[in-house]
N, C-alpha and C positions, 0 to 999 in steps of 0.2 A: 729342655725338659725339666720340670720342677719335680723334686722328690722330697717334699717337706715331711718331717717326722709327723706321724699321725697321732694326735692327742685329742681326746674327747673331753670337754669340760675343762675345769681348772684344777686338776689334781696337784696337790701340794706335797703329798707324802709318797704316793705310788709313782714309780717310773714306768718304763716300757716292760719291765720284768720284775714286778713286785716292789718291795721296799728295800732300799740298799743305801749304804753309807759307811762312814768311818765308825768302827766299833766303839761303843761307849761314848758316843758324841751324837748330837742332833737327834735324828729319828731312831738311832740305834742305841739309846740308853735303856737300862732296865725299866725305868718308869714309863717311857714311851712305848716300849715293847709290851709291857703289861697292859697299857691302855689299848694297844693294837689288838692284843689277844681278846680282851673283853669286848671290844667293838665287833671283831670278826665273829666271835661266838654268838653275839646277839643277832647278827645278820643270818647266820646259818642254823640257828635254833628255831625250828618250826615243827609243830606237832607235839604230841604227848610222849613219843617214844624216847628211850635213852639215846642221846646224841653222842656220837663219837668222832674224835679227830685223831689222825695219825701224824706223828712228827718225826722227821728224819733230819739229818744234818751232814755236813762235810766234816773236815778234820781241823778247822780253825779253833784256836784257843778260845775265842769269844763265843763259840757255840755253847760252852759250859755256862756262860752268863745268860745267853738269849733263850736257850731251851727252858730253864726253869721259870723265866719271866713270862714266856708264852704259856707255859703249862698253868701257871697261877691264873692268868687271864682267862683261859678256856675253862678251867675248873670253876672260877668265879661266875662264869656265865652258865654253868650247869652242864658242860660237856665233859664226857669221859675222855681221858687222854691216853693214847697208846704211844709209847716212846720206842722207836725202832733203831736208834743209833745211827752210825755212819752208813749211808746208802746213797746211790746215785739219784739225782732228780727224777729220771724216768722211772726208777723203782718206786718212788713215792707216788707218782701219778698212777702206776699200775696197782699198787697196794691200796690206794684210796678206794678203788673200785672193788678189788678182790676182797677186802675186809669190810665192805659195805659201810664205809665211813661217810659221814656227812661232809667231811672236809679233810684235805691233805695239806701238809705244810712241809716245806723244805727250807732249812736254814743254811744258806750258802750265798756267797757273792761270786759264784761261778769261776771265771778265769782271773778275777782280781787278786791282788796280793792278800796276805793273811790279815792285815790290819783292817781290811774292809769286811763287812758281812751284810747279809740280807735275808729277807724272808719272802718265799714264793708260796702262793696258795693255789690249790686245786679244788675245784668243786667235786661233788659226788660222781660226776661223769668222767673225772680224770683230766678235764680241760682247765686251763688257767681262767681266772675270773674276768668277767667283762668290765669295760670301763665304768658302766653304770653301777655295778656292784662295788667297785673300788671307791667310787665317789660316795656311795652310801656309807661305807666303812669310815671314810674320812669325816663325814658329817657326824657320825656317832662319836668319833674320837674327840671332836671339838665340843660336842654337847656335854660329854663327861658325866659325872655323877653316878648314882647307883641305880638309876632307872633301867629296868630290863634285866638286872642281874638276878641270879638264883637266890632263893631263900636259904637259910642256914642248913636246912635238912635236904636241900636239893643240889648241893654242890657236886661237881664232877669228881670222879675217882681217877687215879693215875696208875697205869700198869706198864711194865716194860715187856716187849715182845722179843723173844730171843731167836726165832726162826725166820725173821723177815728176810735176811740175806739169802738163806736157802731157797725161799720162795722165788726171789728174783733170779737166782742162778738157774732154776728150772725153767722159768719164763723165758730167759734169754736163750737157753739151749734149744727150746722149742721153736725159736725163730730161725734156726739153721736147718737146711734140708736134710732129712734123715738119710737120703741116698748118697750123701757126700760125706767123706771122712777127712779130717785134718791130720791123719797119720802122716808122719814124716815131714810135716810143714813146720818150718822154724819161724816163730813169731816173737818179735820183741814188743812187749806191751809196756807203755809208759802211763802210769796212773796219776801223774802230777802230784803225788803225795796227797791225794784227795779222796773223795768219797768212794771211789771204786777200787781202792787199793787191795781189798780182799776178794771181792766178787769177780772182777774182770779176769785176773789170772786163773782163777778157779774154773770159770766157764771155758776158757780156751784150752786148759789142760784136760778137762773132762771130755771135751770134743776130740781129743787125740793129739793136739798140737804139742810140739817141743817148745816150751815157753821160757823166754828170758825176760825177767821182770826188772823194771827200773821205776823210780818214783813211787815206791811202796813202803816208805819208812816215814810216815807223818809224825811230826813232833809238835804240832800246833802252830808252828811258825813258817814251815817250808812249803806249804801248799802253793803250787804253780811257780815256785822259785827255781828258775833255770831248768824246768821240766814241764811236760804237758804240751797241749796243742798250740800254745802261744810261744813256746821256747823249745824248738825241736832239735837243737844241735846235738844233745846227748843221745836222742833217739837215732838220729842219722849215723852217728859214730858207732852206736851199739849194733845197728843193723849190719854195717860193714865189718866190724870186728867179729861179730858172731856168725857172719855169713848167713844171715837170716833171709828168708824169702819175702818177708814183709814186716813193716813196723807200724804200730798202732799207737797214737798219742791221744789220750783223753784230756779234758780239762778238769778243773777242780771238782765239779759236780757231775762230770761224765755225761753231759747232754750234748757235747761236741766231740768230733773226732777229726783228726788229720792223719792221712796215710803216708807212709814212706815206702818207696819201692826198694827192690833188692840192691839198687845202685846208690841208695842214699838220697834220692830225689823226692821232694815233697809233692804230694797230690792233695789239692785243696778241695773244698766243698763243692765247687763248680764241677770239677772232674768227677767227683763221686756222684753228683746228681746226673751227669751225663751217662756214667756207667750203669747206675741202677735204673735210670729211666729207659735206656735202650735195651738192657737185658730183660727187664720186666716186660717191656713192650713185645720183645721177641717171644717171650714165654706166655704171652696173653694175660699177664697179671696187672699191667698198667691200666689205671682208670683215668678217664677224662682226657685221653689222647695227648698227654703232655705232663709238664712239671711246673711247679710253682716255685719262684724264687723272688728275690728283692731287686730293687733298682740298681743294686751294687754288683749283681752278677755280671760276669764278663760277656761281652757280645759274642765271643767265640762259642759259648755254651748255647746261645740262642741260634746261631748259624748251624751248629752241629745238630741240634734237635730238629731244625727245619729240614736238614738233609735226611733225617730219619723219618720224616713225615709227622713230626711231633711239634707241639707248641710250647712256648715258655710264657707263663703268666707271671707278670711282675707285680710286686706289692711294695708298700713302704718298708723301711728297714725295721726289723724286729720279727722274731719267730712267731709272736702272737698273731701278726697280720698275715703271715704265711699260712698258719693254721686256719685262720678265718676264711681265707680264699680257698683253701683246699676243701673245707667243709661246704662252702657255698657252691663250689663247682663239682663236688663229688670226686675229687682227685686224691690219689694216695701216695704221691711222692712230692716232697717240697723241701726247701732248705735255704741256706745262706752260704756264701763263699767261706765263711769262718769254719765250716764243718758242722754247723747245727742243722742236721738232716732229720726231717720228720717223715716217718713211714707209717701211715695211719692204719695199715693192715695189722701192725703190731703195737703201736704206741700212740698216745695222744700228745706227746711232746717229743723233742729231740732226744734220741737215745744213741750215744756214741758207740756203745758196745754192739747193739743190735745192728747198727749201720755197718760197722766193721765186719760183722758176720756175713752181711749181704755182699760186701766187697769180696770177702774170702770165698763165698759160694760162687760168685761170678768168675773169679780167677780159676777156681778148681774145675768149673764146668768147661772152661775153654782150654785148660791144660797148658797154659802158657805163663810166662813170667808176668809179675805185677806191672813192670814197666811197659810191657806190650799191651796189656789188657786195660789198664786204668787211664792211660793218657789218650783221651778220646779226641781232643782238639788242641790246636795251637792257640793260646790266649791272644787276644788283641792287645797291643800296647795300651796300658792303662795308667793314669796318673791321678792321684788323689791328694789334694792339699786343703788345709784348713786356714781360715782367716777369722780373727776375732773382730768384734765390733762392740761399740759402747751403747749406743742408744738407737731407738727407732727400728725401721725395717729397711736395711740397705737394698734389699731385693725389689723394693717398690720404687726406687729412684730411676730417673730416666737414663742416667749414665750406665747403671748396671743392666737395665733392660736392653739397652742398645748393645752392650758388650755381649750379652747372652745371645741375642739374635745374630750378631756377627760371628760368634763362635760356632753356633749351630750351622750357619751357612758354610763356614770354612770346613767343618767336619763332613758335611754332606750326608748322604744316605748310608755310607759305610762307617759312620761314626756315631757317637752318642755322648751327650752332655747331661750330667745330673747335678743339680744344685739343690742343696737341702740344708735346713737349719737343724742344728743339734737340739734335741729335746731336753738336754740337761745343762747346757752352758751357752753363753753368747758367742757361738761359733757358727760360721757358714762353711759347709763342706762342698768343695768344687771337685767334681770327678769328670774326666773325659777319657774316651777311648776311641781308637780308630786304627786304620792300617798303617799310618805314617807317624812314627814316634815324635818327630820334630813338630808336626802339626798339632798333635795332642798336647805337647808341652807348651806350645805357643798359645793355644786357646785357653788353657788353664791359667797361664800367666796374665793374659789379657783380662779375664774375668776377675782374678784376684786383684789386679791393679785397679779395676773399676770399683770394686767393693771398698778398697782402701781409700780411694778418692772420695767416696760418699760418706765415710764415717768421721 
């Protein structure tokens, strides 16, 4: 099975999730960010009304550099700018619609270390931009010049909004069933020293939980450092030390979540999708008779959903492709193993906190421990390895094609092979899963060997 990354056109600046890179280098210098802001402003300025853009960020030091550069670009294009401060990515998607903005912007590199940063854009509908729109923005950046910029008397104004966090807190709380209380529920929340460090603990506390906070002391450098959804050791230890009922780990911009049960065991995005999909189906809330995920989701999730009479629709890797499939098929639950879960009844993008609240609601409804409620299936043995190549397309060679065919035959119907190229580097990712660990390891090694022979 081929699972190549999905890229339309020849985008040079935009990746699968906005623009991202090393802060103050390449695409992320103030000059390039200024040009980006001017180009995006030109694309989204249409009509005679006063145009507005809302900008949020996470807690990286470089946010202080990128925010004013973007602001200058938008003001130069004639857009009024509203600065919202540190907020989760899903809050920005929601507030773009709530504040009737023409454009929403999140300054973040998500789960990356502090030295990286990025810019994500949301249209007035709260959804991420299409490939076609991103290509148009890149074209305008290359064109440069002053064409299309506002006149001296039509420049945008800049204003800071102080109650944006409170708006998101109320939005998140509204996603939790009113009939259920979190009274006496002990929750450890890890905010990754990131964008949700204020709002996430507040939401849980106001819903009645006994909250233990970690990863809530950002200093510009420690976002995602040994905390958050990609580094869960501290969360697991805190859950056991605090004797908590559940642990919740967000990433730097809080669009992902990983759950920890009361025993300190990690529950990934696939298990979360299984839980929400089955519980929503039982409650009559699930749309489209299934769940959307990527080619990387475990075969165990697919088999579990089949046992529940539900379907798993797979897409290329990337939450934007999950959202596109959900919208096309009218489905309301989708996500990735990393914990990027999209619940379109509430949000247009992944929302780690809202997802965690749905998990808490399902646990409360069943009245059992998290370990009993959230582990819906036994994952199939899975192995992922990367192999670098120099030139050409190794996947088109006869030796690699033969290795792939042989691997698929060896795995049979109870296994799965996914081969895909990285969209950002000369790497081929080889993933296999099946019932027999030794067979899985063998087929991955065979394909890797074939790729290495062909480069």
